[in-house]
C-alpha positions in Angstrom: -23.1 -1.9 19.0 -22.2 -4.7 16.7 -23.6 -2.4 13.6 -21.0 0.0 14.2 -18.1 -1.8 15.4 -18.0 -4.7 13.3 -17.4 -2.2 10.3 -14.7 -0.4 12.2 -13.1 -3.9 12.8 -13.1 -4.8 9.2 -11.7 -1.3 8.1 -8.8 -1.5 10.9 -8.2 -5.2 9.6 -8.0 -4.2 6.0 -5.6 -1.2 7.2 -3.1 -3.4 8.9 -3.4 -5.9 5.7 -2.5 -3.0 3.5 0.6 -2.0 5.6 1.3 -5.8 5.3 1.5 -6.0 1.9 2.7 -2.7 0.8 4.4 -1.0 3.9 7.8 -2.8 3.2 8.3 -1.3 -0.1 9.2 1.5 1.7 12.2 0.0 3.0 13.6 -2.1 0.5 17.1 -1.6 1.6 16.0 -3.7 4.5 16.1 -7.0 2.7 13.4 -9.7 1.8 13.5 -11.7 5.1 13.2 -8.3 7.2 10.2 -7.7 4.9 8.8 -10.9 5.3 8.7 -11.0 9.1 7.6 -7.6 9.7 4.6 -8.6 7.3 3.7 -11.6 9.1 3.9 -9.7 12.5 1.4 -7.3 11.0 -0.7 -9.8 9.5 -1.3 -12.0 12.9 -3.3 -9.0 14.7 -5.1 -8.3 11.2 -6.1 -12.0 10.9 -7.2 -11.9 14.7 -9.3 -8.9 14.2 -10.7 -9.9 10.8 -12.0 -13.0 12.3 -13.4 -11.8 15.6 -15.3 -9.0 13.8 -16.9 -11.8 11.1 -17.7 -14.1 14.2 -19.0 -11.2 16.1 -20.7 -9.5 13.3 -22.8 -12.4 12.0 -26.1 -12.5 12.6 -25.9 -8.6 12.6 -24.7 -8.8 8.9 -24.6 -11.5 6.4 -21.4 -13.3 5.3 -21.9 -11.3 1.8 -22.4 -8.2 3.6 -19.3 -8.3 5.8 -17.4 -9.5 2.7 -18.4 -6.3 0.7 -17.3 -4.3 3.7 -14.1 -6.1 3.8 -13.1 -6.0 0.4 -14.1 -2.7 -0.3 -12.1 -1.3 2.7 -9.3 -3.4 1.6 -8.9 -1.5 -1.8 -9.9 1.8 0.1 -6.8 1.0 2.8 -4.3 -0.2 -0.1 -5.1 3.4 -2.0 -4.3 5.1 1.3 -1.3 3.3 2.3 -0.1 3.7 -1.4 -1.0 7.3 -1.2 0.0 8.6 2.3 2.8 6.1 3.0 4.4 5.6 -0.2 3.6 8.7 -1.6 1.8 7.6 -5.0 -0.5 9.8 -6.7 -4.3 9.1 -7.2 -5.8 10.3 -10.6 -9.5 11.7 -10.6 -10.2 8.3 -12.5 -9.2 6.5 -9.8 -11.0 8.6 -7.2 -14.3 8.3 -9.0 -13.9 4.3 -9.4 -13.2 4.2 -5.6 -16.5 6.4 -4.7 -18.3 4.0 -7.2 -16.8 1.2 -5.1 -17.9 2.5 -1.9 -21.4 3.3 -3.2 -21.5 -0.6 -4.2 -20.7 -1.5 -0.9 -23.6 0.7 0.9 -25.8 -0.8 -1.7 -24.9 -4.1 -0.6 -25.0 -3.5 3.2 -28.2 -1.2 3.5 
């Protein structure tokens, strides 16, 4: 069960963090304090999810494997948020780079 749940939890954690990092850019007119507060409200559940996944997954995964999942999913989630939520474009070189990164993560974990 942990074999599937932990990577999903880490991915969801990365998705929340990506919104905390970048989501406020879409609402620049709201001001810095609002961006800061909303980002911290998003980061608290992200942190709880991340720490829970790492504690639950240790023993099924090594720390380095969970770090690889977390880092790769973090970059992918930042890309998804910047593309989907902010409307930024991806070029073929970037897409290829993300695919190579995902293959690297799979090699580390498997």
